[in-house]
C-alpha positions, 0 to 999 in steps of 0.5 A: 500500500506504500507507494515507494518501490520497494515491496512491503505487506501491510497487514490492518487491523481495522477494529476502531472503538472508545480512546482519552486524554487525561492525566497530569503533564509528564515530565520528560524522562533526563537520557534516552534508553540505554543501550544492554542486549548486546548491541542493535539487531535492527536499526531504524528510521522514521522520517517524517511529517506533520501539518503540512496543510497544503503549502505546497509551493514553498513555506510561508515567506521563504520562497527558498525553503519548504515546498512539496517538490524539494520535500519528496526529494529530500525524502527519497534522498534521507531514506536512501541514506537511511539503508544503502552503503555503510552502517553508522556508528553505533548502528546495526548492520539490518537497517531499514526505513519508514516515511510517516505522518501525524496528520493536517495533511492538507488546509483550506487555502489558495492552494488548496482551492486549486486542488477544489476548482481542478476536482479529484485527484487532488494537488496534496494527495499526487503530491505526498504519493510520489512523497511514498507515506506508510501511514498517515493520522488523521489531523482536524483540519482533514475535517473542514470541509467535512467528510465527503472532501476527505473521502475524496483526498483519500480517493485521490491517492488511487488503487494503493493508498497509504493507510489512515491511522486514528483509533478513536475516530468511528465514521459507521455513520459517514458513508463514504469514510465507513467505506474505506474503513471496510477496505482497510483504508482507513485503521486504527492501527497497521502493521508494516513490513520492513526488510524483514521486521514487522513495525507496529503503528497507531493512530490517535486523533485530538478528542476536540475534533467537533469543536475544532472541525466539521467530522459531521456524523463521525464519532469522536471517542474521547478515551483516546489512551484506552484505544491506544493501549488496546490497539499497542495490545492485540498488535503484540499479542500478533508478535509486533515488537517494535511500535509507533504511535502517530498522533495529532493531538494538537501539541507535545503537552498532550502527547507527553500527558498520553504517554504515562497511560501507555505501555509498549509504545517504542517511539512517539511520532507527533502532530498539531504543534508546529513546535519545532525541535532541535539543537542549537547546531543544527541549520533552522529556515531562516527567521525560525526558533527552537521553540521553549518547552513549557515544562521546563523553560528550556529549548526542546530538543529532539527528540525529548523522552516522556516515561510511560505507564513501566517505567520506560523512556519513551522518545516524542519527537515533532516537527515545525509545517508547511513541508519546511522539514523532514524529521529523521529519527532513528532508532536502534533496537535490540533482539528482542524488541527493544529501544537500545538507544536514539543515535546522535545524527537524528533531528530536523533536515530542514527544505531548502533549495540554497546551497550548502543543503541545497535540492533540488525539486522532483521534476514529476512533483515540480510538473503536476503540484507545484506549476499548475498550483502556482499558475492557480495562484498567480492569477487570484493575485493578479485580479485586484479587488481594491485598495486599502489605506492602511496595513490590514493585521491579520496576525495571531498573537498579538492581533486577531486572537488575542483582540480587536484587528480593523482586519478582523473589523473587516471580517466582522462587518463583511459578515453581517452586510451579507447577512442581512442583504440576504436575509430576506431570499432566506425568510431570516430574521435580518441580523443586528449583530455578527461575530467572526471567530478568530481562529477563520481568520487564516492569513496570520500576517500584516497585508501591507497599504495598497491592494487588496486581491482575490488571492488576500480574501482566500489568504484570509477566509481560507476555510468552505464557511459559510455565513448563517445566520441565528435569528433569536438568541436569547440576550442571556445566551447571547452573552454567554458566547461572547465570555466563552469567546474570551475566557482563554485570555491572555493565551491567544485561541481561536475561539477570541472573536471580532465583531460587528454592530456592538461594542463591549468591554470584559474585564480579564480579571474575572472568572473564565467561563468554561464550558462542554463541547455541547456548549453546557456552561459548567462554570459561570464566566463573569468576564464581560462587562458592557455590551450595548447595540450600534443603535444604543441599545444595552444588552448587559450593563455592569454584568448584568444582562438586560431583559429583552428581546434576542438579536439575530446574529450573522456568522458562520456554519461552523460557529453557528454549529458550536465551533470553538466550543460557542455555546450556540447548545443547537440553535437552529441557524440558516445559511444564506448562499456565499462562502465567507470570502464570498461575502468578504470578497464581495463588501470589498467591491460593492459595500466599500466601492474598492476602498478600504479606508483609515477612518473606518478601518484604522490600524488601532480599531474602532474601540468596539472591544475594549478592557477597564 
């Protein structure tokens, strides 16, 4: 089922049942597992990445680095180095290599839009097929366009796709994905045979999937630790003694919390956190810095160790995303399948197009993926929708996930305008206010004053979210939604709201709201102090809801369904016929006449969101 031309047999374990991340943060082990079983009998090189997220052309802002065509070349080069020539010092005579992804294999944005416009086979899948993965975890972004687009993505690999691995997702109520389960393409775990050795691979997906994406009828089972262990035990009973967990739990913190609940997992390849682990001498993409470990305050080294339930130190690794690095973990095993050490040559290898470590793009990937996607993106960049007199702030922190910004205001205004224009046609009450989740503003950049293009609008509003109107939100519930929006402050979080049609004040020293994924308020928040509509109607005064009629709210369908844990709690809503990208483009060209002025959208914001 792999795509690179070495014979390999994969045996799938397809039971998908229940799994959960719980427990305290594990303390990193202080040392690698020590040799003590007569030296290594097998050396396995694990080439890995995560969070490629459709950055097919290059690393953001770094045209000489990244790019999936260069990435494919580098993976092939490292695979050959791992399995040919003389073994490195301390390595076994018998060596093998496997290639794994820890999820978020595509993402909404200009480059993935080229695939959606083209149709199956998607460009991302064509590139990843050329890379040749042995297994791929399923991340949260795989569901951003819903289960059917994920099925199209997997189908784009053709007749022999790699296994897509997650032990805590139940696909039985999604017909197309369930068909892939029955075919053995979506599995809980898989056995890869490499150079006569069997390597088990178990997958896990964040239990917060429903709040982060749009899995529709996919059941997200919460007992992650239990189900991962069940798959590990099943592999062990079959005599598989080398087991790798590929997870997309949203970051190393979650993986370190999981490892102490497991046993007989030899390696963890994490995804979702975009952390960069490296030594001080590792060549990095310009501008990148090694991530600080929140548990120790020190730089994250590759690998780190977490102690499992049996007291064994397990290597845990990840890479920064965007195809900027290939992770290379070289693990030595003894004859019983126990890890006896990690080779010093392990670490991230940057994907570079310049000396001294330049690699040429893979010609086939360049021709069939990079060139057509680049042409699509260039065409969007040439379509100017308007001019902005001011820079537009779309960075995340500080920015759209922590405070009011002028780009956030522009986005919220476009939702409000679209909701009002289309309300009558869809038989819904025109909205009085609008809410745009900060996590849905995706460009993560300061757009300079000057031309605003169609490409910019796709970079900003990258998802397939549709403008929606929730026509009757009780005032108390509207306050709860705002409490949730500011509940993580001062930490940057996608739930932070950009707003239109009203102003509000919140006190970050107040009690932060706590909700569950169903939107049930477990701890009421006391941060929101005042809410006043643009027409002067007071909704909240001195932290108390003023009795009165409910509000009609424009937002996007992800948020209306309770995404980011916004507590709409199943209130009925109506989509009004256009995506939020289309709403933004229409607002710029129509309502604003192609002119974004400093008076309407000052750089410092308009005072819509304030603190005491």
